[in-house]
C-alpha positions in Angstrom: 81.7 116.3 139.0 84.9 114.8 139.9 86.1 115.6 143.7 89.5 117.5 144.4 91.5 114.1 144.9 90.9 112.9 141.6 93.5 112.9 138.8 93.3 115.2 135.7 92.3 113.3 133.3 94.2 115.6 130.6 97.4 114.8 132.3 98.6 111.7 130.8 98.8 108.7 133.9 102.6 106.9 134.3 101.6 103.2 134.3 104.0 100.1 134.1 104.2 98.5 130.8 107.1 96.4 130.7 110.3 96.2 132.3 112.7 95.1 129.7 115.6 97.0 129.3 116.1 99.2 125.9 120.0 99.3 126.2 119.3 95.1 126.1 116.6 94.6 123.5 118.9 97.2 121.2 121.7 94.4 121.7 119.4 91.6 120.9 117.8 92.9 118.3 121.0 94.2 117.0 122.3 90.6 116.4 119.2 89.1 115.2 118.3 91.9 112.6 121.7 91.6 111.1 121.3 87.7 110.2 117.5 88.9 108.9 118.5 91.2 106.3 122.1 89.5 105.8 123.9 92.8 106.0 127.8 93.1 105.5 128.4 94.7 108.9 126.3 94.8 112.0 123.4 97.1 111.4 122.5 100.6 113.8 119.9 100.9 115.6 118.7 104.5 116.6 115.9 105.8 118.3 115.1 102.6 120.3 111.5 103.9 122.0 108.6 102.7 124.1 104.8 104.2 121.9 103.5 107.3 123.6 100.3 105.8 122.4 98.8 102.1 123.3 97.6 100.4 125.4 99.3 97.5 128.5 98.2 94.2 126.5 101.6 93.9 124.4 104.9 95.3 124.7 106.0 97.1 121.9 109.2 99.0 120.9 109.9 101.3 118.1 113.3 101.8 116.0 114.8 102.8 113.3 118.1 101.2 111.2 120.2 101.3 108.8 123.2 98.7 107.3 125.3 98.1 104.6 124.2 95.3 102.1 126.7 95.4 98.4 128.2 98.6 99.5 124.5 99.9 99.2 123.0 101.8 102.5 119.2 100.6 103.6 117.4 101.9 106.1 113.7 100.8 107.7 111.7 102.2 110.5 110.2 99.5 112.7 108.3 98.4 115.3 109.0 94.8 117.4 105.6 93.8 119.0 106.5 91.3 122.0 103.9 89.1 124.8 104.9 90.4 128.1 107.0 89.3 130.1 106.0 86.8 132.9 105.9 89.2 135.8 104.7 91.6 134.7 100.8 91.3 135.8 99.8 90.7 132.3 95.8 91.7 131.0 95.2 88.5 129.1 96.4 85.2 130.3 97.5 84.0 126.4 99.7 86.1 124.3 99.6 84.2 120.7 101.3 86.6 118.4 101.9 83.4 116.0 98.0 83.8 115.7 98.0 87.6 115.5 100.1 87.4 112.7 98.5 85.6 110.7 95.6 86.8 110.9 97.0 90.5 109.8 98.5 88.6 107.4 95.3 87.2 106.5 93.4 90.4 106.2 96.7 92.2 103.8 96.2 89.1 101.6 92.5 88.9 101.1 90.9 92.6 101.7 92.2 96.2 101.2 92.3 97.1 104.8 95.2 98.4 106.0 97.4 97.1 108.2 101.3 97.9 108.6 103.7 95.6 106.5 104.6 92.6 107.9 108.6 91.9 107.7 109.1 88.9 110.0 107.4 87.1 112.5 110.5 85.2 115.6 109.5 81.5 117.7 112.4 81.6 118.8 112.3 83.2 122.6 115.7 82.9 123.2 115.7 86.3 121.1 114.0 88.5 123.5 112.8 86.5 126.2 109.4 85.9 124.3 108.2 85.3 120.7 107.8 88.5 118.7 106.9 89.7 115.1 108.2 92.9 113.4 106.3 95.3 111.4 107.1 98.4 109.4 106.2 101.9 111.1 103.3 103.6 109.6 103.6 107.3 109.8 99.9 109.5 110.7 98.2 110.1 114.1 96.1 107.9 116.4 93.3 109.2 119.1 94.5 108.9 122.5 93.7 107.2 125.5 96.4 108.3 128.0 95.1 111.1 128.3 91.5 110.4 126.5 90.9 112.2 123.3 87.3 113.1 124.7 89.4 115.9 126.9 92.4 116.9 124.6 93.9 116.3 121.6 93.6 116.7 117.3 90.3 114.9 117.3 89.0 117.4 120.3 90.4 120.7 118.2 88.7 119.0 115.3 85.4 119.9 113.9 82.0 117.8 114.0 81.9 117.9 110.4 85.7 116.2 110.6 85.3 113.8 113.5 82.0 112.5 111.1 83.8 112.3 108.4 86.4 110.3 111.1 83.2 108.3 112.0 82.2 106.9 108.1 86.0 106.1 107.5 86.5 103.9 110.5 83.0 102.2 110.0 83.9 101.7 106.4 86.7 99.8 107.9 85.0 97.5 110.0 82.3 96.4 107.6 85.4 95.6 105.1 86.5 93.3 107.5 83.3 92.1 107.9 83.2 92.0 103.6 85.8 89.1 104.0 84.3 86.3 102.4 84.6 82.4 103.9 86.2 83.6 106.7 86.8 79.9 108.8 88.6 78.9 105.5 90.9 81.7 104.9 91.2 82.2 109.0 91.8 78.8 110.1 93.6 79.6 113.4 90.5 81.0 114.2 87.7 78.3 113.3 86.5 76.1 115.8 83.9 73.5 116.1 80.3 74.8 117.8 78.6 77.9 118.4 80.9 80.8 117.9 78.9 83.6 119.6 78.6 81.1 122.3 82.5 79.9 122.4 83.3 83.6 122.7 81.3 84.0 126.1 82.7 81.1 127.4 86.1 82.2 126.8 85.2 85.6 128.4 83.8 83.9 131.5 87.3 81.5 131.8 89.1 84.9 131.3 87.5 86.4 134.2 87.7 84.0 136.1 91.7 83.5 135.5 91.7 87.4 136.0 89.8 88.2 139.5 87.6 85.8 140.4 90.0 82.2 141.0 92.6 84.5 142.3 90.0 85.8 145.0 88.6 89.2 143.5 84.9 88.2 142.7 83.2 91.3 141.0 79.7 90.5 141.8 78.2 93.3 138.9 80.0 91.5 136.0 78.7 88.1 137.6 75.2 89.9 137.1 76.3 90.4 133.8 76.1 87.4 133.2 73.4 86.1 134.0 71.5 88.9 131.8 73.5 87.7 129.0 72.3 84.4 129.4 68.7 85.6 130.2 69.1 87.5 126.7 70.8 85.3 124.6 70.0 86.4 121.0 68.1 83.9 119.2 69.7 84.3 116.0 73.0 85.2 116.2 73.5 85.8 112.6 76.5 84.6 110.2 80.0 84.5 111.1 82.2 87.2 110.2 86.3 87.6 110.9 85.6 90.2 114.3 88.9 92.3 114.5 87.9 92.6 118.5 89.6 96.0 119.1 87.7 97.7 117.0 88.0 101.4 117.6 89.6 104.7 116.4 92.5 104.4 119.7 93.6 100.9 117.5 94.0 103.1 113.9 96.6 105.5 112.4 95.1 108.1 110.6 96.7 110.6 108.4 94.4 113.3 108.9 91.5 111.7 109.0 91.8 108.3 106.6 92.8 105.3 108.0 96.5 103.8 106.9 97.0 101.4 109.4 94.5 98.9 111.5 96.1 98.0 115.1 95.8 95.3 117.8 94.5 92.4 116.5 94.8 90.1 119.7 91.7 89.9 119.9 90.7 88.2 116.7 88.0 85.7 116.5 85.3 84.4 114.6 81.6 85.8 115.1 79.0 88.1 114.8 79.0 91.5 113.3 77.3 92.9 116.6 80.6 92.4 118.5 82.7 94.8 116.2 80.3 96.9 116.0 78.8 97.1 119.8 82.3 97.5 121.2 83.3 101.0 119.1 80.1 102.1 120.0 80.6 101.7 123.5 84.3 102.1 124.0 83.7 105.8 123.1 80.9 106.2 125.1 82.7 104.9 128.2 85.7 107.6 127.2 82.5 110.4 126.8 80.3 109.5 130.4 84.2 109.7 131.7 84.5 113.7 130.5 80.3 114.0 131.5 81.6 112.5 135.5 84.3 115.6 135.5 81.9 118.4 134.3 83.8 118.0 130.6 81.5 118.3 127.8 83.9 115.7 126.0 82.6 115.0 121.7 79.0 114.0 122.2 78.8 114.1 118.7 81.1 111.4 117.9 80.6 107.7 117.4 76.8 108.1 118.3 74.9 104.9 118.6 72.4 106.2 115.9 74.8 107.2 113.3 77.6 104.2 113.3 74.3 101.9 113.2 73.1 103.8 110.3 76.7 104.1 108.7 77.7 100.6 109.1 73.8 99.2 107.6 74.3 101.0 104.4 78.3 100.0 104.6 77.8 96.3 105.2 74.3 96.0 103.5 73.3 94.1 107.0 70.7 94.8 109.3 72.1 94.9 113.0 69.8 92.7 115.2 70.1 92.5 119.3 72.9 95.0 119.6 71.5 95.9 123.4 72.8 92.3 124.3 76.2 93.4 122.3 76.7 96.1 124.1 75.8 95.0 127.4 78.4 92.4 126.4 81.4 94.9 125.9 80.6 97.0 128.8 81.0 93.2 130.4 84.6 92.3 128.8 85.8 96.1 129.5 84.3 95.4 132.9 86.8 92.5 133.0 89.9 94.8 131.3 89.6 97.5 134.0 89.2 95.5 137.0 92.2 93.5 135.9 93.9 97.1 134.9 93.4 98.5 138.5 94.5 94.9 140.2 97.8 95.2 137.9 98.2 99.4 139.6 97.4 98.0 142.5 100.7 95.5 142.1 102.7 98.6 140.9 102.0 100.8 143.4 100.1 103.1 141.1 96.8 103.2 142.6 94.9 101.8 146.2 92.7 99.1 146.8 88.5 99.9 147.9 86.7 97.6 149.7 83.7 97.5 147.1 84.8 94.9 144.2 82.5 97.0 141.9 83.8 99.7 142.0 87.0 98.0 140.2 84.9 98.5 137.0 85.4 102.0 136.0 82.4 102.6 134.0 80.0 100.7 136.6 77.1 103.2 137.0 77.3 102.5 132.9 76.9 99.0 133.3 74.1 99.2 136.3 72.4 101.2 133.8 72.7 98.6 131.1 71.8 95.7 133.2 68.7 98.1 134.6 67.4 99.3 130.9 67.7 102.8 132.0 71.1 103.7 130.2 70.8 106.7 128.1 72.2 106.8 124.6 71.8 109.7 122.6 
């Protein structure tokens, strides 16, 4: 149960995402878009806004545009996705939007996985102050993180059968991403020499040092988790696939319960299939455990480990291996995210500090139980 000082989990929390002025962005985008579409006069931008759903890893704005060309009126609804400002206390050290754009283009070319239609990539930082790309808006709905979908919203109000349908459709998307053949050749921007799992974990450790440890915020529980990984390293991680990276329903736009756009490819990599499967399982359990802590039922029938594994293995024709390792790794990676987000919130006056650094991890109890082998799944 929560105490009286805990925030209401059903209320949206106000989080700083960007300090960019929307009026200034509108002016800059107007001139840039006019050059791109070759219109007769300056285009008109309306309804410029930040998305209600979404995380803090990058800065996005939505807008509608209309213009005249050859005496015809043309319109479009777009999303401009930018790297965060340097003074915004970013979650990640680097934001390679060119790579993200290339991965999305490759997924669209080599599969039927739905991604938002891409329009333009702009590397000139002088336009908006950072590189950015523009894609078309896709109509639909997303299970929200803020407030979490386990407390309120359309997925919470759905039937168990509808949530199972969404589970199967979501896992089918992940399996289809993994089914892209010869990913190293199709996604050369992700290809590197050496063992992909080792490279992935080493990159996570470097990110942890940058985000926390080297800045005076070591987290003992995360360091214990890194040690656990070394002691339980898989003997054979299996073949590499294209790993989406942030594989979860919160990064999919659905129409009813059908995926129509797969978003947020900034964590894409080449690596074992289990990276994505463990991530989608754990991130839901993070929210479900949060509901339980608040004495709420949450959605215990949704994205259950046994259901995800069974459906993925049927859809992919592949037997998953060493999943406990990857679930601990998912919890560790999410721990780095949450600890960095807490530092960010403290920086912007949205949270207060705590002397116990392990408390920077919102799912501390879950990670401790995973490391001890006492975590209860279904």
